[in-house]
RODO-649627 format. One record per residue (C-alpha): z, x, y; residue in one letter; residue number from 1. Coordinates in nm, 3 decimals, decimal comma, m for minus. Each point is the difference from the previous one (the first is absolute). Example, Ala and Ser with C-alpha at 12.3 -4.5 7.8 and 13.67 -1.06 7.14 Angstrom:
# residues 2
R       c3       c1       c2  domar  guvex
R    0,780    1,230   m0,450      A      1
R   m0,066    0,137    0,344      S      2
This chain:
# residues 276
R       c3       c1       c2  domar  guvex
R    0,000    0,000    0,000      X      1
R   m0,080    0,119    0,352      X      2
R    0,162   m0,126    0,320      X      3
R   m0,215    0,012    0,310      X      4
R    0,103   m0,066    0,361      X      5
R   m0,286   m0,133    0,215      X      6
R   m0,023   m0,048    0,375      X      7
R   m0,095   m0,303    0,208      X      8
R   m0,301   m0,189   m0,137      X      9
R   m0,058   m0,229    0,300      X     10
R   m0,283   m0,179   m0,174      X     11
R   m0,182    0,317   m0,111      X     12
R   m0,055   m0,133   m0,350      X     13
R   m0,318    0,198   m0,069      X     14
R    0,191    0,325    0,053      X     15
R    0,293   m0,134   m0,203      X     16
R   m0,228   m0,074   m0,295      X     17
R   m0,152    0,348    0,025      X     18
R    0,345    0,155    0,017      X     19
R    0,116   m0,183   m0,313      X     20
R   m0,304    0,133   m0,183      X     21
R    0,069    0,352    0,126      X     22
R    0,359   m0,030   m0,127      X     23
R   m0,122   m0,136   m0,334      X     24
R    0,255   m0,272    0,059      X     25
R    0,084   m0,227   m0,292      X     26
R    0,195   m0,315    0,075      X     27
R    0,161    0,004   m0,346      X     28
R    0,141    0,348    0,054      X     29
R    0,018    0,118    0,361      X     30
R    0,186   m0,123    0,306      X     31
R   m0,087   m0,012    0,368      X     32
R    0,243    0,013    0,291      X     33
R   m0,174   m0,143    0,308      X     34
R    0,131    0,048    0,354      X     35
R   m0,093   m0,352    0,116      X     36
R   m0,256   m0,127    0,251      X     37
R   m0,223   m0,107   m0,284      X     38
R   m0,209   m0,204    0,241      X     39
R   m0,159   m0,019    0,346      X     40
R   m0,251    0,192    0,209      X     41
R   m0,195    0,111   m0,308      X     42
R   m0,300   m0,196   m0,134      X     43
R    0,138   m0,117   m0,337      X     44
R    0,353   m0,123    0,059      X     45
R   m0,035   m0,293   m0,241      X     46
R   m0,126    0,225   m0,280      X     47
R    0,278    0,253    0,060      X     48
R    0,267   m0,269   m0,020      X     49
R   m0,150   m0,146   m0,316      X     50
R   m0,028    0,338   m0,168      X     51
R    0,356    0,112    0,072      X     52
R    0,137   m0,336   m0,114      X     53
R   m0,202    0,021   m0,323      X     54
R    0,172    0,327   m0,091      X     55
R    0,334   m0,182   m0,023      X     56
R    0,296    0,230   m0,068      X     57
R   m0,226    0,306   m0,011      X     58
R   m0,043   m0,022    0,378      X     59
R    0,321    0,011    0,200      X     60
R   m0,047   m0,065    0,371      X     61
R    0,206   m0,071    0,310      X     62
R   m0,079   m0,218    0,298      X     63
R   m0,157    0,162    0,305      X     64
R   m0,042   m0,139    0,349      X     65
R   m0,355   m0,121   m0,074      X     66
R    0,119   m0,175   m0,316      X     67
R    0,269   m0,178    0,201      X     68
R   m0,260   m0,096    0,260      X     69
R   m0,208   m0,164   m0,274      X     70
R    0,304   m0,191   m0,122      X     71
R    0,074   m0,112    0,355      X     72
R   m0,355   m0,134    0,035      X     73
R    0,056   m0,204   m0,316      X     74
R    0,348   m0,130    0,079      X     75
R    0,045   m0,018    0,379      X     76
R   m0,194   m0,284    0,166      X     77
R   m0,068    0,178    0,329      X     78
R   m0,084    0,342   m0,150      X     79
R   m0,352    0,114    0,090      X     80
R   m0,249    0,254   m0,128      X     81
R   m0,035    0,313    0,214      X     82
R   m0,328    0,152    0,117      X     83
R   m0,041    0,257   m0,278      X     84
R    0,156   m0,198   m0,287      X     85
R   m0,193   m0,031   m0,325      X     86
R    0,227   m0,263   m0,153      X     87
R   m0,195   m0,327    0,031      X     88
R   m0,164    0,048   m0,339      X     89
R    0,345    0,003   m0,163      X     90
R    0,110   m0,311    0,189      X     91
R   m0,318   m0,180   m0,114      X     92
R    0,008    0,121   m0,362      X     93
R    0,037   m0,254   m0,282      X     94
R    0,286    0,205   m0,143      X     95
R    0,170    0,058    0,336      X     96
R    0,322   m0,177   m0,101      X     97
R    0,046    0,210   m0,311      X     98
R   m0,076    0,320    0,191      X     99
R    0,231   m0,082    0,290      X    100
R    0,280   m0,116   m0,228      X    101
R   m0,025    0,332   m0,184      X    102
R    0,000    0,195    0,325      X    103
R    0,304   m0,190    0,120      X    104
R    0,193    0,122   m0,305      X    105
R   m0,061    0,367    0,077      X    106
R    0,295    0,194    0,145      X    107
R    0,026    0,193    0,323      X    108
R    0,141    0,298   m0,187      X    109
R    0,021    0,130   m0,355      X    110
R    0,280    0,236   m0,101      X    111
R    0,031    0,181   m0,333      X    112
R    0,347    0,161    0,008      X    113
R   m0,051    0,157   m0,341      X    114
R   m0,298    0,200    0,122      X    115
R    0,134    0,033    0,354      X    116
R   m0,314   m0,159    0,146      X    117
R   m0,057   m0,261    0,268      X    118
R   m0,326   m0,171    0,097      X    119
R   m0,037   m0,158    0,344      X    120
R   m0,294   m0,072    0,227      X    121
R    0,119    0,174    0,318      X    122
R    0,343    0,165   m0,001      X    123
R    0,377   m0,014    0,040      X    124
R    0,223    0,055    0,300      X    125
R    0,228    0,304   m0,036      X    126
R    0,312   m0,211   m0,045      X    127
R   m0,121   m0,170   m0,319      X    128
R    0,060    0,151   m0,339      X    129
R   m0,234   m0,100   m0,281      X    130
R    0,260   m0,241   m0,132      X    131
R    0,063   m0,163    0,337      X    132
R   m0,371   m0,033    0,070      X    133
R   m0,041   m0,165   m0,340      X    134
R    0,272   m0,253    0,081      X    135
R   m0,145   m0,076    0,344      X    136
R   m0,351   m0,044   m0,140      X    137
R    0,138   m0,240   m0,261      X    138
R    0,165   m0,205    0,277      X    139
R   m0,333   m0,053    0,169      X    140
R   m0,191   m0,055   m0,321      X    141
R    0,239   m0,277   m0,101      X    142
R   m0,049   m0,172    0,334      X    143
R   m0,377    0,050   m0,017      X    144
R   m0,020   m0,173   m0,335      X    145
R    0,239   m0,282    0,095      X    146
R   m0,133   m0,075    0,349      X    147
R   m0,331    0,183    0,053      X    148
R   m0,115   m0,205    0,298      X    149
R    0,321    0,057    0,194      X    150
R    0,028    0,373   m0,071      X    151
R   m0,368    0,081    0,050      X    152
R   m0,011   m0,203    0,320      X    153
R    0,280    0,200    0,162      X    154
R   m0,071    0,350   m0,131      X    155
R   m0,225    0,105    0,288      X    156
R    0,138    0,211    0,285      X    157
R    0,132    0,351    0,060      X    158
R    0,361   m0,087    0,074      X    159
R    0,268    0,088   m0,088      X    160
R   m0,095    0,369    0,000      X    161
R    0,317    0,149   m0,145      X    162
R    0,187   m0,063   m0,324      X    163
R    0,349   m0,144    0,011      X    164
R    0,186   m0,121   m0,308      X    165
R    0,113   m0,297    0,212      X    166
R   m0,355   m0,128    0,051      X    167
R   m0,037   m0,350   m0,141      X    168
R   m0,252   m0,278   m0,045      X    169
R   m0,349    0,032    0,146      X    170
R    0,066    0,334    0,170      X    171
R    0,131    0,159   m0,318      X    172
R   m0,293   m0,123   m0,208      X    173
R   m0,256    0,103    0,262      X    174
R    0,143    0,350    0,029      X    175
R    0,001    0,049   m0,378      X    176
R   m0,361   m0,119   m0,029      X    177
R   m0,111    0,219    0,291      X    178
R    0,156    0,312   m0,147      X    179
R   m0,129   m0,051   m0,352      X    180
R   m0,354   m0,097    0,102      X    181
R   m0,069    0,149    0,346      X    182
R    0,221    0,305    0,062      X    183
R   m0,145    0,340    0,089      X    184
R    0,233    0,163    0,251      X    185
R    0,364   m0,038    0,095      X    186
R    0,291    0,187    0,153      X    187
R    0,276    0,167   m0,197      X    188
R    0,233   m0,289    0,079      X    189
R   m0,241   m0,259   m0,136      X    190
R   m0,184   m0,134    0,302      X    191
R   m0,361   m0,085   m0,089      X    192
R   m0,323   m0,003    0,199      X    193
R   m0,261   m0,211   m0,174      X    194
R   m0,274    0,067    0,256      X    195
R   m0,064    0,366   m0,091      X    196
R   m0,289    0,034   m0,245      X    197
R   m0,135    0,350    0,056      X    198
R    0,054    0,328   m0,177      X    199
R    0,359    0,107   m0,073      X    200
R   m0,064    0,288    0,239      X    201
R   m0,045   m0,252    0,281      X    202
R    0,363   m0,111   m0,025      X    203
R    0,219    0,150    0,272      X    204
R    0,378    0,036    0,001      X    205
R    0,206   m0,199   m0,063      X    206
R   m0,270   m0,166   m0,215      X    207
R   m0,087    0,151   m0,336      X    208
R   m0,152   m0,112   m0,329      X    209
R    0,260   m0,206   m0,183      X    210
R    0,003    0,246   m0,292      X    211
R    0,063    0,300    0,230      X    212
R    0,362   m0,095    0,069      X    213
R    0,180    0,272   m0,196      X    214
R    0,311   m0,210   m0,062      X    215
R   m0,172   m0,323   m0,104      X    216
R    0,197   m0,180   m0,269      X    217
R   m0,304   m0,038   m0,230      X    218
R   m0,076    0,373   m0,023      X    219
R    0,118    0,032   m0,362      X    220
R   m0,258   m0,259   m0,116      X    221
R   m0,372    0,058   m0,034      X    222
R   m0,153   m0,244    0,247      X    223
R   m0,365   m0,100   m0,048      X    224
R   m0,171   m0,179    0,288      X    225
R   m0,327   m0,078    0,176      X    226
R   m0,074   m0,171    0,333      X    227
R   m0,054    0,319    0,205      X    228
R   m0,366    0,092   m0,032      X    229
R    0,029    0,261    0,277      X    230
R    0,257    0,180   m0,216      X    231
R   m0,225    0,003   m0,306      X    232
R    0,102    0,145   m0,333      X    233
R    0,334    0,177    0,014      X    234
R    0,176    0,142   m0,306      X    235
R    0,343    0,145    0,066      X    236
R    0,318    0,010   m0,207      X    237
R    0,130   m0,356    0,009      X    238
R   m0,298   m0,138    0,196      X    239
R   m0,345   m0,124   m0,089      X    240
R   m0,222   m0,149    0,272      X    241
R   m0,317   m0,159   m0,137      X    242
R   m0,196   m0,183    0,271      X    243
R   m0,310    0,212    0,044      X    244
R   m0,186   m0,258    0,208      X    245
R   m0,257   m0,133   m0,244      X    246
R   m0,063   m0,303    0,218      X    247
R   m0,065    0,227    0,301      X    248
R   m0,253    0,218   m0,180      X    249
R    0,241    0,238   m0,171      X    250
R    0,079   m0,019   m0,370      X    251
R    0,207   m0,188   m0,256      X    252
R    0,253    0,231   m0,163      X    253
R    0,196    0,002   m0,326      X    254
R    0,276    0,245   m0,096      X    255
R    0,138    0,051   m0,350      X    256
R    0,372   m0,074    0,031      X    257
R    0,096    0,185   m0,315      X    258
R   m0,196    0,321    0,057      X    259
R    0,088    0,159    0,335      X    260
R   m0,252    0,279   m0,058      X    261
R   m0,298   m0,229   m0,053      X    262
R   m0,242   m0,023    0,293      X    263
R   m0,043   m0,340    0,165      X    264
R   m0,297   m0,212   m0,102      X    265
R   m0,202   m0,135    0,290      X    266
R   m0,299   m0,227    0,050      X    267
R   m0,177    0,023    0,335      X    268
R   m0,045   m0,320    0,198      X    269
R   m0,345   m0,153   m0,014      X    270
R    0,027   m0,104    0,367      X    271
R    0,253   m0,048    0,277      X    272
R    0,109   m0,361    0,042      X    273
R    0,088    0,018    0,367      X    274
R    0,278    0,077    0,243      X    275
R    0,371    0,004   m0,078      X    276
């Protein structure tokens, strides 16, 4: 059995199919860990969603911000498509309910304490250990499954911008969602700026990449994440960044989780889908 971690698909299903062939992936033997954002901006979002769902337990994914946006379009009456969205085909599909119900069941975070691994779309604030982040993600997931319209309708916004254990209700849920699905940079004391999207080198003090905080509570866990295409592939002890910007003309990348010496496997994008 091989375990492969794969970056953001964002509807790049042609490249995903090529990558699976390059990996010689077998659904009865191998397992994929996907960093979320299965859909949007790329040309084959419906096909990507169908394919990942068809792999059942052999494809473990988390929810990304684009996945949540799709769910909001389906559940929130006043939610609207954005200019560069490629989600209408999913909303019009004959199997849309089955696909969206499956997506709704996916977690915001996956944690394997035995292996010391954690999968998340974007990142963690320095104050959260792997265990605390797991508990907080479960809080939101429970609310998402119980009351999707209410949670998805109030998740938008950049405030609050700092973690506090006393946060409650909408503000607590929004902050958790923002960190797990949108975070790139923060301060050492856990203040987040969700507007910065450039290279990590563009961040200026006190801002830094969330993983660069030397004392972060999750540093003893191997965190695998996507979301930051300007960061690209990054392999460091305890960190694996996998979004290599396939949808923007880069590549789709897979890394063997059980063989740290193995080179990454990449499939070049067939075309750039547009602007971020």
